[in-house]
N, C-alpha and C positions, 0 to 999 in steps of 0.2 A: 698731824702728820698726813702728807700727802702720799696717795695711791700711785704707784708709777704705772705711767699709759698703758694700754695694752700691745703698741705697737712696738714698744721697747725689741731690741733686738737679743738672741741668747748671749751668755756671758762672754763666749768666745766667738769676735767679732772676725770674718777672714773677708769680707766685703772691702773695697778700697771705700776711702772716705768719701770720696765724691760721689757715690751712690747715695749720700746724704741728701744730695742737692734734688734727688727726685721724690725723695719723701715730706708730705705736709708737715711733719713734726719738726722739721729742718729748713725747709727752703722758704717760706714768705719768711722767716724770722731773719735766715742768713742775707735776704735780699734785703729787708726794711734797714738792717744795720749796715750793711754795705753802702744802700743808697744816702743814709746818714751820714757815715763817717764820710763821703765822697761830697756834700753837699758843703760839710764843715768847712773841708778844705780847698775847695773851691773859692768859697769865699774868704779864707784866711788866707791863703794864698795869693788872690788877684789883692788883696788890700793889704799883704804884706809890700808886693813889689809894686806898690803903687806909694807905699811908706817910705821904700827905701830907694827907687828909682825916680820917682816924681816927689820928694820928701815937700816942696815950698809948695803945691797945690793939696797935697792931703794929709795934713796933721801937722807937719812942720818937726818933725823928729828927728833926730841926729839915726842916718842911715843904719849905724852901726847899732841902735838900740831899738831899733822899729819892729826887729822880729821878737826880742826879749819880750818887750812890753805888751806886743799883743799875745805872744802867748803867754806870758802872765795873768793878763786880763781872762784870757780863757779858760785856767786852771784854778784860777779864784773860787769860783762856784763848786769845785770840789772839794774846797778844803772848808766852806762856809756851808753848802747843804748836803753831803755824801750820808751823812748819817740819817738826818730825815729820809732822803730816797731811799736807803736801805729797810726803815720801817716800813714806808709804803710796798716796797716791793714784795715783804713778808706779808704784809695785811691784805693787800689787794692782788685779783687777778694780772697775772702778768701781760697777758694778752690785751684785757683794758687798758692796763696802764701802757703800752706799745701805741695803742690808738692815741690815749690822751699826748703821748710825747710828739708824736705826729703831729698833732694839731697844732699844738705849742710851736714847731718847728713852722707851718704854714703863717702863721702869726709873725713870728721873728724875721720870717724871709721878706715878707710883706716891708715889714720897716727897713730891712737891709736895702730891698730894693728902693727904698725912697730915698736914702741916704746915696748910691750909688747915682742914680738917675739924678739926683739936684745937688751933687758934689758936696753932701754936707758928712763932713768927716766924725763930727760928733756922733752923729747917727749909728754909724760904723763902728767907732769904738763901745757904745752899748751893745750894738749888735754882736758884737765879740764875746760879751759878758753874758749875754743871754743866750747865745748858744752855746755856751759851756755849762749854763744851768738847765739846758736839754741834755745835753751828754751826761750832764751829773744825775738826773733824773732816772737816764737810760741805762747808766751803768750798771747799777744791783741787778737790773733787770736781764742783763744780757748775759751775765754770767751767770746767774741762780737758774735761767731758764734751763739753760744744757743738761744739768745734771737732774732735770726733772722729766727730761726725754730722751735724755741718751741713755745706755746702760755704760756701764765701769769702763766697760770694754771699747766704749766709742767715743770716751771721752778727750784721748788724747787728738783722737782724727776732728772729732769734732771742734775742738779747742784750738786744733791747726788749723781747720777750715776760717773759721771764724776772724783768727789772728790773719793768717791770709789775705783774707776778704777786707780786712780792716784796711792794712797796709796795700793794698793793691787799690782800695779806694784812696787811699792819702796821695797814692802816685798818680792815679787817673783823676783824680779832682784839683792834686797841684798843678800837673801838665794842663787841664782842661783852664784853671783858670788863668794860670801865665800866659796861656795861648788866646784866651779869649781876652782879657786885659790888654793884651798888645795889639788889637787889632784898631785900626784907624777908626776916628771918628766916634763909633757908638759900641766900643769894646766894654764899659761897663753898663752898659743898657744891655749886652748880650750875658753878660756874668748875673746880673739881675734875674733876668729871663729863667734861664738855664737853672739855678738857684731855686726861684719858685715852682718851675717845672718838677724837680726831683723833689723838693717837698711834697708836692702833690702825690705824684707816685709812689712816695714811699709812705703817704697816707693810706693809698689803697692794698699796698702789699701787706700794712699791720692790719687790716680789716681779717685777713685771710689766717693770720697766726693762730693754731689751737688754742683752746684755753687752758689754762695752767692754775687750776686751782690753788688757793693761797694757803700756804703751811700754818699763819697764826692768824686767822679772821678776826680774831677778838683783840688783838693787840692795840692797847692803848696807846697812842704817839706823843712822844715826849718830842712837844716843837721847840726845844731849846737846843739849839745846834751845838752848843759847847758841853753839855752835860750829858747828852747823847751820844756824840763822839767820842767823848772820856769813856762812856759805858759799852759801845761798840770795839773800841781798842782792847779794853777789859776782856770783853766776850771773845776776842781772837787771842791775845795773849792768853786765855785758859788752854787753850791749845798748840802746846810747843811747837809741834809738827806744820800743822796750820800758820801759827803766826812767823815762823821764820821762814817757810814760802812768801808770805807777804813782803818778808822785808827783802828778799831776793828778788820779788817779782817789784817793787819797788826801786829798789838799786837797776834795775835794766830800764825804768822809764827815769830815773836820774841821768844815766849814760845817753839813753836816746833823744831826752829832751835838749841837752847839751849840744849835741850833733845835727838836729834836725833845725833847732833855731838858729844856729849858726849857718847853716848850709848857707844861706845867701849870701851872707857877709864872706865866706870862705872863697866861694866860687867869684866875688868880685874883687875884693880888696888881698888875696894870698895867690888867684891861680886866674886872674885878669878876664874871667870870663861874663858872658853876656846873660841875659834874662833864659835862654834856649841851653846854656852850660849849668846854670841853678836845678834847672828841670832834669838834665842829663844826670847829673850827682845824687839830686831827690831819686829820680827812678831806680836807680842803681843801690841805693840805700835800702829803698822800701822794696824792692825786686828780691834784693838778699835775704831778708826779714821774712818774706812769704815763700820764699825758698827753702829755707830754715824750718819754718814752722811745718810746712807740707811734708819734708824730710823726715819730720819726729814720728810720724806714725808708723813708716817702715823701719826706721831704726830701732824703735821702743817695741816692735813686732806685737802692735794690738794691746797695748798694755800703758800703764802710767810709769816710764822709767826715769825715776830722778837722776840716774847716772849720766844721762846726758848733760845734766846742770854744770857740773866739771869740766867736760868738753868744750860745753858753750864758752864758759868763763875764760878756758885758757884761749880758745880763739879772739873772743873779743879783745885779751890783753894783747897780744901778740900783733894782732892788726891795727888796733888804736894806736899802739907803739911806733908800729912802721908807719903809719900813716905821717907822724910827724918827721921821721926820717926823709918821707918821699916829698914833701910841700915844704921842708925848712929849706928857706934859702932860694925858693923860687922869686924871681922878679918879674909880675907881670910887666908888657911893654903898655903905654899911655894910650893906646885904643883898645876898649873892649873886645876881644875876639869871639869868633863864633865855635859852632859846635865843630863844623869841619875843621877848622884850624887848630882848637883845643886838642883832639884827638892822635895829632898827627904826632906828636910827642912824647916819647917814651916817659917821660917823670910823671906826665898826666895820666897814661895807662894806669901805671904804677898805683897811682892816687886812688884812681876807678876800682881798680882791682882790691884795694884796702877796704876802700867805703862797702864795695860787694860783700867780702870774707867776711866782716867785722861783724855786718848787719845779719849775712847766713847765720855764725856762730850765736847771734843775739837769739835767734829763732830758737835755736838748741836749748839755749838758756832758759826762754820765757815758757815755751809750752808747757811742759812738763811740770811746772810750777803751778800755773795755772791749774792745772788737772788735779794734782795733788790739793790745791785748796780746794776744791769744790770734793771732791770724793772724801775727802777726809772731814769736812766738815757737819755739824751737826744740820740735820734739814730745817729746822726750825728756825735755826740763827744763821742759816745759811747767807740768805742777801744782805744780813746786817754784817757779815763776815765778811762779803766781797765792798759794801759799804765801807768799811774799816781799811779794805785793802787800796780804795779809791782814794780815802783821805789820805792814807799813808804816802799813794803814789803822788798826789798832788802836793804833800809838804815837802816828800824828795824832790819833785821839778821846781818848785818853789826854792828850795834849798840850791838846787843846780843852776837856776838863773841867775841868783844873788852871787854864787861864787864865781861863774864865769864872768858877771860883769866887774865883781870886784878883781879879779886877775888880770881880766883885760885892762880895768881901770890902771893898775899900778905897772903895766908895760908889757904884759905877755902877748904875747901874738896868739893868733888862732893855731897854727900846729904846735905851738907851747902848751896850750892849754889842753889840746888833746893827748900830748904825750901826759900832762899830767894825772887826766882822766884815767888811762890805762894804766898808769902806776897804783893810782888809789882802787881799779879794781882789782889788779892782782891783791892788793893788800885785805881788801872787802873778802875777795874769793877765798883767802887764806883763814881771815877770821869765822866765816860762815863754816867752810868744810871740818874747822877746830869745833864749832858750837854743835854742828849736825854732820858727825862722821858718818851717818848711812849714808846722805851725798856720795861722799869719797868711798866707801866701801862698794854701793851700785853702781862708780864708776870702774872702778877695778875688776868687777864681777863682767860689766857690758864690755871692757876691753878683752877679757879673757874669752869669754864666750864666742866675742866676733873675728878675734884675731888668730885664737890658736887651735880653737875646735870648731867644727861642723856640727850643730847640735837637732837634730831631728826631733823635733817634739809631737806626742800625740798624746790623747787622753787628757788635755788639761782643764777641758771642759767637765770632768769630774771632780775637780776641786771648788766647793762650794765658795761663792765670792764672799761671805760671811759665816759667821758662826765658827765654833771649834772644830779642828780638822787634824787628824794623826796619819802622816805618811810613813809606811815601812818601806825601808829601800836597801838593795844590795850596797856593797860599799865595795867599789872596782878599782877606785885611786883616791889619791889625797884629795883632789880639787871635785870631787862630787857634790859637796854640800855646794860651791860655787856655782857649780853649772844649775843645778836643782834652784838657787837663789834666782838666777838670772833669769830661769825659764817661767817662774810664777809669778803670777800677778801681785798676792798678797805676801807680806813679809813673813820670812820662816823661820823658826826658831830651831837649832838642830840640838839632838843631844849626840855628843863622842866622845870618845875615848880623850882623857886629858893628855893623854901624851900626843895625838893628834893636835889637840888644842893649843899643845905650847909650840907648835911649828913656827919658826919667826917668818916675819912677814904676813904667814897666814893667820897667827895669831890676834893682830890687830883688826883683821876682818872679822875673826868669828867674835872677838869682844864687840863689836861697833853691831854687829847682828843679834847680841841678845842669845849667843849659843850657852847651851850647857853641858859644861865638862864632867864626866862621871868615871867612876873608878868601881871596879866590884867591891864585894863587903868585905873581901878579904884584905883588901890593899889599903883601902880609904872609907871606913864605914861612914864615917861623917859627912862626908863628900858625897855619898849615895846618897844619902836621905837628904842634905839639900837639892842634890839634881832631884829626887822626887817630888820635895816640895813648888820647886820652880817650875815643874812640868806640871803640875796639879793647877799650879796657878795661871800659868798660860792658856790651857786648856779652859778654865772655869773665864779667864778674859776674851773667850772666843780667839784666839789665836791658833795657827799652824804651827805643828809640833811635828818634825821631822828625826825619825830612830834610824839608826844603822845596827839591827838587832845582833849581826855577826858578832861586833865589836872590834873588829879589827878588818883588814882587807881582804876581801873574798880569795879563796883558792880556786874555787870553779867556776868565779862569773855569775 
């Protein structure tokens, strides 16, 4: 088990998440992953543009299939090698692995540069797969690094920064790739040069990442990807809260991959836009996710707030369905329009708003799931659990690509595909919330304390981050338990009068939260005994237990 770095912040973090960019424990790692994500997308987007708009010269693929095929090649290594990557991240220092990954990136970019300069499409397809291998190895390092260097109160902000950085890098990389490849004459040469330069700069920042001692240095590596993949999934499945957060996060990537890989075709075939319109839509989508990720810390109050997950899911469904109604039936003119012409039409403004808002709510959906996965994972298995997450993400993205290709093949339009995905999201969300009612309970609590009440929070730092804890509270209203649950970072097990426990609607929330109903010895001695037993068990398990000793609403406050 590793020791926390000495510069970890206190349990209750009040500084802005942007302050992390001034600290060595975060900044070099942030910029290393940012540069890597940008480089991936400069290359992938430039190649996808070439394969879509200049198919005869660059691969000869059906333009509608270029995006999904290139995306599938990039995802494939996640399915094959994620399990091995997770073991390596648990066995070796993450700073050292980061340097290895960046050395690989330089070598791969040299190969890709040759493909661009000499117009060898086969090298570029190989390069897509190799860059997928590079990202596969870095994935477990990226998300296992954060909880090793950040306090729990910083995880939501730190994950928001990483997610925001990733999607900003996707945006900037895509814009740069699209811009460079359109330059007359030597566009592909510029793409090659910039990609190689960013790989070198990323290697420099990687050398500044602080040491991150491995949690299991004596781990015996299982090089069989099939058996290790199964073992990682079993480890993750052993913790229901973590595994269900993995499933939710994989669903986020299922939806995201469908929209991102089809964006070029959507812009060209449905909206009649040129390459710059593609960049505009990509920009709105990625900025939307970045905004959602950044808002998570403020909306969660410097704690892991899974109540934002249902809110995000609702928004994703509403705006993906509206995207169908906004874009279905649009008839593009013969010539592709530029950005200036595109934004003059109200229907296009509505499409852009739907993409931005759907992506913003997707940020609300994903960041708490990442933070929950990291905080509740056993440190000795954390990187392998993150590898399991990457495996599931890849599987879901492959399924998304296959499903999208099948639905488009049988005649669905892209707007109809988006409608199907939006409806599927609603069904999946209902299933997840039935499976994990804690999400819905936290959502109701979050709505309550952010809509109907203004809560002044003091002294939260006195509640320990782990271990048994007993809270003794005055009972001034029937919503005391909900307000307390919404303010405290840890799950709280309440002991309350059985009559309050039975209040309609609130009863669902109380049962979901593991509340203990109690009665006096005179009213129900058996219930009293069961309550004592559950209190004892919760405290032995290191839980937070809250009691209202008055047993009823207070007379004097």
